[in-house]
N, CA, C and O atoms as CSV, one atom per row, in Angstrom:
chain,resi,resn,atom,element,x,y,z
A,1,MET,N,N,119.344,-18.778,-66.078
A,1,MET,CA,C,120.697,-18.987,-66.523
A,1,MET,C,C,120.687,-19.549,-67.937
A,1,MET,O,O,119.895,-20.434,-68.260
A,2,ILE,N,N,121.573,-19.028,-68.771
A,2,ILE,CA,C,121.713,-19.526,-70.137
A,2,ILE,C,C,122.880,-20.505,-70.142
A,2,ILE,O,O,124.009,-20.131,-69.823
A,3,SER,N,N,122.614,-21.739,-70.501
A,3,SER,CA,C,123.634,-22.776,-70.458
A,3,SER,C,C,123.775,-23.438,-71.817
A,3,SER,O,O,122.827,-24.030,-72.333
A,4,HIS,N,N,124.953,-23.337,-72.386
A,4,HIS,CA,C,125.273,-23.999,-73.657
A,4,HIS,C,C,124.277,-23.669,-74.766
A,4,HIS,O,O,123.998,-24.520,-75.610
A,5,GLY,N,N,123.749,-22.478,-74.780
A,5,GLY,CA,C,122.864,-22.046,-75.849
A,5,GLY,C,C,121.457,-22.598,-75.796
A,5,GLY,O,O,120.653,-22.290,-76.676
A,6,VAL,N,N,121.124,-23.409,-74.789
A,6,VAL,CA,C,119.800,-24.024,-74.715
A,6,VAL,C,C,118.714,-22.966,-74.640
A,6,VAL,O,O,117.691,-23.084,-75.314
A,7,LEU,N,N,118.916,-21.942,-73.837
A,7,LEU,CA,C,117.902,-20.906,-73.679
A,7,LEU,C,C,118.173,-19.666,-74.540
A,7,LEU,O,O,117.438,-18.682,-74.455
A,8,LEU,N,N,119.208,-19.709,-75.356
A,8,LEU,CA,C,119.570,-18.545,-76.151
A,8,LEU,C,C,118.432,-18.072,-77.062
A,8,LEU,O,O,118.113,-16.883,-77.046
A,9,PRO,N,N,117.812,-18.942,-77.848
A,9,PRO,CA,C,116.695,-18.457,-78.683
A,9,PRO,C,C,115.554,-17.880,-77.847
A,9,PRO,O,O,114.936,-16.894,-78.248
A,10,TRP,N,N,115.270,-18.474,-76.708
A,10,TRP,CA,C,114.227,-17.970,-75.826
A,10,TRP,C,C,114.574,-16.569,-75.329
A,10,TRP,O,O,113.725,-15.677,-75.329
A,11,PHE,N,N,115.824,-16.378,-74.906
A,11,PHE,CA,C,116.276,-15.077,-74.417
A,11,PHE,C,C,116.123,-14.002,-75.488
A,11,PHE,O,O,115.690,-12.889,-75.191
A,12,HIS,N,N,116.474,-14.327,-76.730
A,12,HIS,CA,C,116.444,-13.348,-77.815
A,12,HIS,C,C,115.055,-13.135,-78.422
A,12,HIS,O,O,114.852,-12.172,-79.162
A,13,ALA,N,N,114.114,-14.002,-78.127
A,13,ALA,CA,C,112.805,-13.955,-78.788
A,13,ALA,C,C,112.085,-12.623,-78.635
A,13,ALA,O,O,111.359,-12.217,-79.543
A,14,ASP,N,N,112.261,-11.938,-77.524
A,14,ASP,CA,C,111.549,-10.685,-77.287
A,14,ASP,C,C,112.352,-9.440,-77.651
A,14,ASP,O,O,111.879,-8.322,-77.449
A,15,LEU,N,N,113.552,-9.618,-78.180
A,15,LEU,CA,C,114.384,-8.457,-78.518
A,15,LEU,C,C,114.032,-7.926,-79.904
A,15,LEU,O,O,113.810,-8.700,-80.836
A,16,ASP,N,N,113.982,-6.613,-80.030
A,16,ASP,CA,C,113.733,-5.983,-81.327
A,16,ASP,C,C,115.029,-5.704,-82.066
A,16,ASP,O,O,115.050,-5.681,-83.297
A,17,CYS,N,N,116.115,-5.492,-81.324
A,17,CYS,CA,C,117.394,-5.128,-81.923
A,17,CYS,C,C,118.478,-5.273,-80.849
A,17,CYS,O,O,118.205,-5.131,-79.657
A,18,ILE,N,N,119.687,-5.553,-81.278
A,18,ILE,CA,C,120.838,-5.538,-80.383
A,18,ILE,C,C,121.788,-4.456,-80.883
A,18,ILE,O,O,122.080,-4.371,-82.076
A,19,VAL,N,N,122.264,-3.631,-79.954
A,19,VAL,CA,C,123.248,-2.591,-80.281
A,19,VAL,C,C,124.532,-2.950,-79.545
A,19,VAL,O,O,124.574,-2.960,-78.315
A,20,HIS,N,N,125.577,-3.243,-80.312
A,20,HIS,CA,C,126.876,-3.607,-79.737
A,20,HIS,C,C,127.803,-2.395,-79.814
A,20,HIS,O,O,128.105,-1.903,-80.902
A,21,THR,N,N,128.253,-1.917,-78.647
A,21,THR,CA,C,129.161,-0.767,-78.612
A,21,THR,C,C,130.425,-1.064,-77.813
A,21,THR,O,O,131.123,-0.140,-77.396
A,22,GLY,N,N,130.724,-2.339,-77.596
A,22,GLY,CA,C,131.917,-2.709,-76.825
A,22,GLY,C,C,133.189,-2.371,-77.569
A,22,GLY,O,O,133.474,-2.945,-78.620
A,23,GLU,N,N,133.949,-1.446,-77.028
A,23,GLU,CA,C,135.134,-0.965,-77.728
A,23,GLU,C,C,136.348,-1.881,-77.599
A,23,GLU,O,O,137.314,-1.724,-78.345
A,24,SER,N,N,136.318,-2.829,-76.674
A,24,SER,CA,C,137.498,-3.674,-76.507
A,24,SER,C,C,137.203,-5.145,-76.770
A,24,SER,O,O,137.964,-6.015,-76.347
A,25,ALA,N,N,136.126,-5.424,-77.452
A,25,ALA,CA,C,135.753,-6.809,-77.717
A,25,ALA,C,C,136.703,-7.451,-78.725
A,25,ALA,O,O,137.021,-6.867,-79.761
A,26,GLY,N,N,137.143,-8.650,-78.403
A,26,GLY,CA,C,137.910,-9.433,-79.366
A,26,GLY,C,C,136.954,-10.192,-80.269
A,26,GLY,O,O,137.158,-10.289,-81.479
A,27,TRP,N,N,135.912,-10.725,-79.660
A,27,TRP,CA,C,134.821,-11.399,-80.369
A,27,TRP,C,C,133.552,-10.968,-79.654
A,27,TRP,O,O,133.414,-11.192,-78.452
A,28,ALA,N,N,132.647,-10.367,-80.359
A,28,ALA,CA,C,131.430,-9.818,-79.756
A,28,ALA,C,C,130.318,-10.858,-79.746
A,28,ALA,O,O,129.543,-10.956,-80.698
A,29,ASN,N,N,130.240,-11.639,-78.660
A,29,ASN,CA,C,129.210,-12.681,-78.547
A,29,ASN,C,C,127.798,-12.145,-78.733
A,29,ASN,O,O,127.036,-12.738,-79.496
A,30,PRO,N,N,127.405,-11.049,-78.073
A,30,PRO,CA,C,126.024,-10.583,-78.266
A,30,PRO,C,C,125.713,-10.238,-79.728
A,30,PRO,O,O,124.602,-10.480,-80.201
A,31,ALA,N,N,126.681,-9.679,-80.431
A,31,ALA,CA,C,126.467,-9.348,-81.841
A,31,ALA,C,C,126.339,-10.616,-82.678
A,31,ALA,O,O,125.463,-10.713,-83.538
A,32,ALA,N,N,127.209,-11.581,-82.426
A,32,ALA,CA,C,127.142,-12.857,-83.147
A,32,ALA,C,C,125.823,-13.576,-82.855
A,32,ALA,O,O,125.207,-14.142,-83.758
A,33,GLU,N,N,125.394,-13.550,-81.590
A,33,GLU,CA,C,124.134,-14.186,-81.208
A,33,GLU,C,C,122.954,-13.504,-81.886
A,33,GLU,O,O,122.001,-14.168,-82.295
A,34,ALA,N,N,123.012,-12.188,-82.006
A,34,ALA,CA,C,121.927,-11.466,-82.685
A,34,ALA,C,C,121.769,-11.986,-84.109
A,34,ALA,O,O,120.658,-12.286,-84.548
A,35,LEU,N,N,122.880,-12.090,-84.826
A,35,LEU,CA,C,122.797,-12.556,-86.209
A,35,LEU,C,C,122.321,-13.998,-86.276
A,35,LEU,O,O,121.512,-14.346,-87.136
A,36,ALA,N,N,122.816,-14.842,-85.376
A,36,ALA,CA,C,122.398,-16.240,-85.373
A,36,ALA,C,C,120.898,-16.385,-85.115
A,36,ALA,O,O,120.260,-17.301,-85.634
A,37,CYS,N,N,120.347,-15.490,-84.322
A,37,CYS,CA,C,118.914,-15.523,-83.974
A,37,CYS,C,C,118.061,-14.630,-84.873
A,37,CYS,O,O,116.868,-14.456,-84.627
A,38,LYS,N,N,118.670,-14.069,-85.908
A,38,LYS,CA,C,117.985,-13.181,-86.851
A,38,LYS,C,C,117.365,-11.971,-86.158
A,38,LYS,O,O,116.237,-11.573,-86.448
A,39,ILE,N,N,118.139,-11.395,-85.229
A,39,ILE,CA,C,117.753,-10.157,-84.564
A,39,ILE,C,C,118.530,-9.033,-85.241
A,39,ILE,O,O,119.741,-9.164,-85.420
A,40,PRO,N,N,117.882,-7.932,-85.624
A,40,PRO,CA,C,118.633,-6.824,-86.223
A,40,PRO,C,C,119.751,-6.363,-85.285
A,40,PRO,O,O,119.597,-6.341,-84.063
A,41,LEU,N,N,120.874,-6.000,-85.893
A,41,LEU,CA,C,122.075,-5.607,-85.162
A,41,LEU,C,C,122.553,-4.255,-85.646
A,41,LEU,O,O,122.554,-3.978,-86.845
A,42,ILE,N,N,122.960,-3.413,-84.705
A,42,ILE,CA,C,123.695,-2.182,-84.982
A,42,ILE,C,C,124.966,-2.315,-84.167
A,42,ILE,O,O,124.903,-2.630,-82.979
A,43,CYS,N,N,126.128,-2.080,-84.785
A,43,CYS,CA,C,127.365,-2.349,-84.047
A,43,CYS,C,C,128.498,-1.427,-84.490
A,43,CYS,O,O,128.404,-0.711,-85.487
A,44,ILE,N,N,129.573,-1.476,-83.700
A,44,ILE,CA,C,130.825,-0.865,-84.108
A,44,ILE,C,C,131.706,-2.005,-84.610
A,44,ILE,O,O,131.341,-3.173,-84.483
A,45,GLY,N,N,132.844,-1.677,-85.171
A,45,GLY,CA,C,133.692,-2.696,-85.785
A,45,GLY,C,C,134.420,-3.608,-84.817
A,45,GLY,O,O,134.821,-4.708,-85.197
A,46,ASN,N,N,134.602,-3.181,-83.580
A,46,ASN,CA,C,135.355,-3.988,-82.625
A,46,ASN,C,C,134.621,-5.288,-82.320
A,46,ASN,O,O,133.461,-5.276,-81.907
A,47,GLY,N,N,135.306,-6.405,-82.527
A,47,GLY,CA,C,134.744,-7.706,-82.229
A,47,GLY,C,C,133.779,-8.247,-83.254
A,47,GLY,O,O,133.202,-9.317,-83.057
A,48,THR,N,N,133.590,-7.519,-84.363
A,48,THR,CA,C,132.595,-7.935,-85.352
A,48,THR,C,C,133.096,-8.057,-86.795
A,48,THR,O,O,132.290,-8.386,-87.665
A,49,PRO,N,N,134.379,-7.814,-87.104
A,49,PRO,CA,C,134.771,-7.794,-88.515
A,49,PRO,C,C,134.620,-9.127,-89.241
A,49,PRO,O,O,134.568,-9.151,-90.471
A,50,ALA,N,N,134.549,-10.229,-88.511
A,50,ALA,CA,C,134.390,-11.530,-89.153
A,50,ALA,C,C,132.998,-11.710,-89.749
A,50,ALA,O,O,132.820,-12.532,-90.647
A,51,PHE,N,N,131.997,-10.952,-89.263
A,51,PHE,CA,C,130.629,-11.180,-89.720
A,51,PHE,C,C,129.817,-9.923,-89.981
A,51,PHE,O,O,128.794,-10.005,-90.662
A,52,ALA,N,N,130.216,-8.777,-89.481
A,52,ALA,CA,C,129.428,-7.555,-89.670
A,52,ALA,C,C,129.980,-6.754,-90.845
A,52,ALA,O,O,131.113,-6.274,-90.805
A,53,LYS,N,N,129.182,-6.621,-91.869
A,53,LYS,CA,C,129.526,-5.844,-93.060
A,53,LYS,C,C,128.490,-4.731,-93.188
A,53,LYS,O,O,127.285,-4.982,-93.193
A,54,HIS,N,N,128.984,-3.493,-93.293
A,54,HIS,CA,C,128.095,-2.333,-93.252
A,54,HIS,C,C,126.974,-2.428,-94.287
A,54,HIS,O,O,127.214,-2.527,-95.491
A,55,MET,N,N,125.757,-2.394,-93.782
A,55,MET,CA,C,124.506,-2.405,-94.533
A,55,MET,C,C,124.349,-3.648,-95.418
A,55,MET,O,O,123.504,-3.688,-96.312
A,56,GLU,N,N,125.176,-4.653,-95.149
A,56,GLU,CA,C,125.000,-5.963,-95.771
A,56,GLU,C,C,124.450,-6.941,-94.722
A,56,GLU,O,O,123.529,-7.713,-94.991
A,57,THR,N,N,125.038,-6.885,-93.526
A,57,THR,CA,C,124.537,-7.707,-92.414
A,57,THR,C,C,124.064,-6.835,-91.248
A,57,THR,O,O,123.249,-7.271,-90.435
A,58,ALA,N,N,124.579,-5.600,-91.167
A,58,ALA,CA,C,124.219,-4.691,-90.061
A,58,ALA,C,C,124.783,-3.308,-90.347
A,58,ALA,O,O,125.787,-3.188,-91.049
A,59,PRO,N,N,124.159,-2.264,-89.819
A,59,PRO,CA,C,124.829,-0.972,-89.832
A,59,PRO,C,C,126.053,-1.057,-88.916
A,59,PRO,O,O,125.935,-1.415,-87.744
A,60,VAL,N,N,127.222,-0.727,-89.456
A,60,VAL,CA,C,128.464,-0.758,-88.674
A,60,VAL,C,C,128.938,0.681,-88.503
A,60,VAL,O,O,129.285,1.351,-89.476
A,61,LEU,N,N,128.949,1.144,-87.266
A,61,LEU,CA,C,129.317,2.525,-86.964
A,61,LEU,C,C,130.830,2.691,-86.910
A,61,LEU,O,O,131.539,1.793,-86.455
A,62,ASP,N,N,131.323,3.827,-87.369
A,62,ASP,CA,C,132.749,4.142,-87.245
A,62,ASP,C,C,133.111,4.480,-85.806
A,62,ASP,O,O,134.212,4.181,-85.344
A,63,GLU,N,N,132.182,5.100,-85.112
A,63,GLU,CA,C,132.387,5.425,-83.699
A,63,GLU,C,C,131.028,5.421,-83.010
A,63,GLU,O,O,129.987,5.498,-83.663
A,64,ILE,N,N,131.051,5.330,-81.698
A,64,ILE,CA,C,129.803,5.293,-80.940
A,64,ILE,C,C,129.176,6.681,-80.932
A,64,ILE,O,O,129.788,7.657,-80.498
A,65,SER,N,N,127.956,6.745,-81.416
A,65,SER,CA,C,127.228,8.005,-81.479
A,65,SER,C,C,125.756,7.718,-81.192
A,65,SER,O,O,125.088,7.062,-81.991
A,66,PRO,N,N,125.247,8.203,-80.059
A,66,PRO,CA,C,123.821,7.972,-79.761
A,66,PRO,C,C,122.912,8.495,-80.880
A,66,PRO,O,O,121.886,7.886,-81.183
A,67,GLU,N,N,123.285,9.610,-81.484
A,67,GLU,CA,C,122.471,10.174,-82.568
A,67,GLU,C,C,122.444,9.222,-83.762
A,67,GLU,O,O,121.383,8.973,-84.336
A,68,GLU,N,N,123.602,8.692,-84.134
A,68,GLU,CA,C,123.662,7.789,-85.279
A,68,GLU,C,C,122.936,6.475,-84.975
A,68,GLU,O,O,122.252,5.930,-85.841
A,69,ILE,N,N,123.085,5.970,-83.754
A,69,ILE,CA,C,122.355,4.762,-83.362
A,69,ILE,C,C,120.855,5.006,-83.483
A,69,ILE,O,O,120.131,4.168,-84.020
A,70,GLY,N,N,120.386,6.145,-82.988
A,70,GLY,CA,C,118.969,6.494,-83.090
A,70,GLY,C,C,118.496,6.591,-84.526
A,70,GLY,O,O,117.396,6.147,-84.854
A,71,GLN,N,N,119.327,7.175,-85.389
A,71,GLN,CA,C,118.964,7.284,-86.807
A,71,GLN,C,C,118.842,5.908,-87.450
A,71,GLN,O,O,117.902,5.654,-88.203
A,72,TYR,N,N,119.799,5.012,-87.153
A,72,TYR,CA,C,119.726,3.666,-87.722
A,72,TYR,C,C,118.530,2.890,-87.181
A,72,TYR,O,O,117.910,2.125,-87.920
A,73,LEU,N,N,118.195,3.075,-85.904
A,73,LEU,CA,C,117.006,2.414,-85.364
A,73,LEU,C,C,115.763,2.864,-86.126
A,73,LEU,O,O,114.913,2.043,-86.471
A,74,GLN,N,N,115.655,4.158,-86.387
A,74,GLN,CA,C,114.509,4.672,-87.133
A,74,GLN,C,C,114.472,4.108,-88.548
A,74,GLN,O,O,113.414,3.709,-89.034
A,75,VAL,N,N,115.627,4.076,-89.206
A,75,VAL,CA,C,115.694,3.542,-90.570
A,75,VAL,C,C,115.275,2.071,-90.581
A,75,VAL,O,O,114.452,1.656,-91.397
A,76,LEU,N,N,115.853,1.289,-89.667
A,76,LEU,CA,C,115.556,-0.145,-89.641
A,76,LEU,C,C,114.079,-0.418,-89.424
A,76,LEU,O,O,113.494,-1.252,-90.114
A,77,PHE,N,N,113.476,0.272,-88.477
A,77,PHE,CA,C,112.105,-0.070,-88.132
A,77,PHE,C,C,111.065,0.609,-89.007
A,77,PHE,O,O,109.864,0.437,-88.796
A,78,ARG,N,N,111.513,1.370,-89.972
A,78,ARG,CA,C,110.608,1.906,-90.999
A,78,ARG,C,C,110.707,1.094,-92.285
A,78,ARG,O,O,109.935,1.309,-93.219
A,79,ASP,N,N,111.656,0.161,-92.335
A,79,ASP,CA,C,111.947,-0.545,-93.580
A,79,ASP,C,C,112.035,-2.052,-93.330
A,79,ASP,O,O,113.121,-2.599,-93.143
A,80,SER,N,N,110.871,-2.715,-93.330
A,80,SER,CA,C,110.834,-4.159,-93.079
A,80,SER,C,C,111.658,-4.966,-94.079
A,80,SER,O,O,112.329,-5.916,-93.675
A,81,PRO,N,N,111.633,-4.619,-95.387
A,81,PRO,CA,C,112.478,-5.370,-96.321
A,81,PRO,C,C,113.977,-5.239,-95.990
A,81,PRO,O,O,114.740,-6.184,-96.193
A,82,LEU,N,N,114.390,-4.085,-95.489
A,82,LEU,CA,C,115.792,-3.909,-95.100
A,82,LEU,C,C,116.128,-4.815,-93.921
A,82,LEU,O,O,117.166,-5.476,-93.922
A,83,ILE,N,N,115.254,-4.849,-92.915
A,83,ILE,CA,C,115.480,-5.737,-91.769
A,83,ILE,C,C,115.572,-7.185,-92.240
A,83,ILE,O,O,116.460,-7.922,-91.812
A,84,GLU,N,N,114.671,-7.591,-93.109
A,84,GLU,CA,C,114.674,-8.969,-93.611
A,84,GLU,C,C,115.979,-9.282,-94.346
A,84,GLU,O,O,116.560,-10.350,-94.151
A,85,MET,N,N,116.437,-8.360,-95.183
A,85,MET,CA,C,117.670,-8.566,-95.928
A,85,MET,C,C,118.872,-8.648,-94.986
A,85,MET,O,O,119.707,-9.543,-95.125
A,86,LEU,N,N,118.964,-7.720,-94.029
A,86,LEU,CA,C,120.086,-7.715,-93.092
A,86,LEU,C,C,120.104,-8.974,-92.226
A,86,LEU,O,O,121.162,-9.568,-92.017
A,87,THR,N,N,118.941,-9.382,-91.723
A,87,THR,CA,C,118.916,-10.555,-90.843
A,87,THR,C,C,119.181,-11.843,-91.617
A,87,THR,O,O,119.831,-12.747,-91.091
A,88,GLU,N,N,118.703,-11.948,-92.834
A,88,GLU,CA,C,119.013,-13.132,-93.662
A,88,GLU,C,C,120.508,-13.184,-93.983
A,88,GLU,O,O,121.143,-14.228,-93.836
A,89,ASN,N,N,121.061,-12.060,-94.421
A,89,ASN,CA,C,122.498,-12.007,-94.717
A,89,ASN,C,C,123.318,-12.255,-93.449
A,89,ASN,O,O,124.350,-12.926,-93.487
A,90,GLY,N,N,122.850,-11.710,-92.333
A,90,GLY,CA,C,123.547,-11.900,-91.067
A,90,GLY,C,C,123.580,-13.357,-90.646
A,90,GLY,O,O,124.613,-13.860,-90.203
A,91,ARG,N,N,122.448,-14.035,-90.783
A,91,ARG,CA,C,122.390,-15.464,-90.429
A,91,ARG,C,C,123.364,-16.259,-91.299
A,91,ARG,O,O,124.079,-17.127,-90.800
A,92,ARG,N,N,123.390,-15.960,-92.598
A,92,ARG,CA,C,124.336,-16.656,-93.490
A,92,ARG,C,C,125.777,-16.366,-93.096
A,92,ARG,O,O,126.616,-17.266,-93.071
A,93,ALA,N,N,126.056,-15.100,-92.788
A,93,ALA,CA,C,127.432,-14.710,-92.442
A,93,ALA,C,C,127.900,-15.404,-91.162
A,93,ALA,O,O,129.017,-15.920,-91.113
A,94,ILE,N,N,127.067,-15.422,-90.139
A,94,ILE,CA,C,127.487,-16.021,-88.871
A,94,ILE,C,C,127.526,-17.541,-88.974
A,94,ILE,O,O,128.306,-18.183,-88.271
A,95,SER,N,N,126.704,-18.128,-89.834
A,95,SER,CA,C,126.736,-19.579,-90.025
A,95,SER,C,C,128.080,-20.034,-90.587
A,95,SER,O,O,128.507,-21.164,-90.353
A,96,GLY,N,N,128.740,-19.150,-91.327
A,96,GLY,CA,C,130.040,-19.484,-91.887
A,96,GLY,C,C,131.195,-19.250,-90.931
A,96,GLY,O,O,132.344,-19.534,-91.270
A,97,CYS,N,N,130.911,-18.741,-89.751
A,97,CYS,CA,C,131.972,-18.437,-88.784
A,97,CYS,C,C,132.240,-19.645,-87.889
A,97,CYS,O,O,131.832,-19.682,-86.728
A,98,THR,N,N,132.921,-20.609,-88.444
A,98,THR,CA,C,133.298,-21.774,-87.655
A,98,THR,C,C,134.592,-21.470,-86.908
A,98,THR,O,O,135.298,-20.522,-87.251
A,99,ARG,N,N,134.898,-22.251,-85.912
A,99,ARG,CA,C,136.157,-22.065,-85.177
A,99,ARG,C,C,137.351,-22.232,-86.109
A,99,ARG,O,O,138.331,-21.493,-86.019
A,100,GLU,N,N,137.259,-23.209,-87.001
A,100,GLU,CA,C,138.360,-23.453,-87.933
A,100,GLU,C,C,138.595,-22.249,-88.846
A,100,GLU,O,O,139.725,-21.789,-89.012
A,101,ARG,N,N,137.508,-21.750,-89.434
A,101,ARG,CA,C,137.635,-20.601,-90.332
A,101,ARG,C,C,138.141,-19.377,-89.573
A,101,ARG,O,O,139.019,-18.660,-90.053
A,102,TYR,N,N,137.585,-19.145,-88.394
A,102,TYR,CA,C,137.983,-17.973,-87.609
A,102,TYR,C,C,139.464,-18.036,-87.244
A,102,TYR,O,O,140.167,-17.029,-87.335
A,103,SER,N,N,139.942,-19.204,-86.834
A,103,SER,CA,C,141.358,-19.313,-86.466
A,103,SER,C,C,142.267,-19.118,-87.670
A,103,SER,O,O,143.384,-18.622,-87.520
A,104,GLN,N,N,141.815,-19.494,-88.856
A,104,GLN,CA,C,142.606,-19.271,-90.063
A,104,GLN,C,C,142.622,-17.803,-90.467
A,104,GLN,O,O,143.634,-17.302,-90.957
A,105,GLU,N,N,141.503,-17.114,-90.265
A,105,GLU,CA,C,141.397,-15.725,-90.694
A,105,GLU,C,C,141.811,-14.718,-89.628
A,105,GLU,O,O,141.987,-13.539,-89.937
A,106,LEU,N,N,141.971,-15.151,-88.385
A,106,LEU,CA,C,142.272,-14.232,-87.283
A,106,LEU,C,C,143.496,-13.358,-87.537
A,106,LEU,O,O,143.432,-12.157,-87.278
A,107,PRO,N,N,144.609,-13.904,-88.032
A,107,PRO,CA,C,145.764,-13.022,-88.266
A,107,PRO,C,C,145.446,-11.863,-89.215
A,107,PRO,O,O,145.895,-10.740,-88.985
A,108,GLY,N,N,144.692,-12.117,-90.256
A,108,GLY,CA,C,144.317,-11.057,-91.179
A,108,GLY,C,C,143.368,-10.053,-90.553
A,108,GLY,O,O,143.466,-8.854,-90.817
A,109,LEU,N,N,142.444,-10.538,-89.720
A,109,LEU,CA,C,141.520,-9.636,-89.038
A,109,LEU,C,C,142.267,-8.720,-88.077
A,109,LEU,O,O,141.891,-7.563,-87.889
A,110,CYS,N,N,143.323,-9.247,-87.472
A,110,CYS,CA,C,144.103,-8.437,-86.529
A,110,CYS,C,C,144.837,-7.301,-87.232
A,110,CYS,O,O,145.051,-6.245,-86.636
A,111,THR,N,N,145.218,-7.498,-88.468
A,111,THR,CA,C,145.963,-6.459,-89.178
A,111,THR,C,C,145.062,-5.542,-89.990
A,111,THR,O,O,145.440,-4.402,-90.263
A,112,THR,N,N,143.869,-6.012,-90.386
A,112,THR,CA,C,142.999,-5.171,-91.212
A,112,THR,C,C,141.718,-4.752,-90.510
A,112,THR,O,O,140.976,-3.915,-91.024
A,113,GLY,N,N,141.449,-5.325,-89.338
A,113,GLY,CA,C,140.209,-5.034,-88.615
A,113,GLY,C,C,140.217,-3.653,-88.002
A,113,GLY,O,O,141.192,-2.906,-88.088
A,114,HIS,N,N,139.102,-3.343,-87.386
A,114,HIS,CA,C,138.921,-2.061,-86.706
A,114,HIS,C,C,139.866,-1.981,-85.511
A,114,HIS,O,O,139.894,-2.901,-84.695
A,115,ARG,N,N,140.629,-0.917,-85.390
A,115,ARG,CA,C,141.575,-0.766,-84.286
A,115,ARG,C,C,141.084,0.270,-83.309
A,115,ARG,O,O,140.343,1.183,-83.670
A,116,ARG,N,N,141.514,0.118,-82.034
A,116,ARG,CA,C,141.211,1.108,-81.011
A,116,ARG,C,C,141.887,2.419,-81.365
A,116,ARG,O,O,143.001,2.437,-81.889
A,117,LYS,N,N,141.215,3.491,-81.079
A,117,LYS,CA,C,141.779,4.817,-81.334
A,117,LYS,C,C,142.750,5.229,-80.238
A,117,LYS,O,O,143.631,6.057,-80.471
A,118,THR,N,N,142.599,4.658,-79.042
A,118,THR,CA,C,143.518,4.975,-77.948
A,118,THR,C,C,144.148,3.693,-77.458
A,118,THR,O,O,143.506,2.643,-77.492
A,119,PRO,N,N,145.377,3.745,-77.005
A,119,PRO,CA,C,146.059,2.523,-76.538
A,119,PRO,C,C,145.445,2.008,-75.238
A,119,PRO,O,O,144.828,2.751,-74.475
A,120,PHE,N,N,145.637,0.705,-75.017
A,120,PHE,CA,C,145.208,0.117,-73.747
A,120,PHE,C,C,146.089,0.653,-72.633
A,120,PHE,O,O,147.269,0.931,-72.848
A,121,HIS,N,N,145.532,0.796,-71.465
A,121,HIS,CA,C,146.292,1.279,-70.309
A,121,HIS,C,C,146.577,0.134,-69.376
A,121,HIS,O,O,147.209,0.328,-68.337
């Protein structure tokens, strides 16, 4: 059991990459945790606009595509300097995501962030 982040670094230690494809995430905890633990991340925009910037902190997909995910995995693991740059930038980006900052920026993220292509049912 992971409790209050005590085992979070241990859990992430063996991961090579996290791929976030949750289409209805308001805040993508696994994606945020990946950046905090300096694990490479591939994600979609849902739940990540506060910290995921395309090819600055992570490849950000416009839509879920197994082919595109596979291509980014190949690119990332052939380019160690790219992984280092993305994970360093990602750690800095997520470190700035405090509750205070997020609550101040949330209204803007809701109007400019990635939107669902289909309405909720």
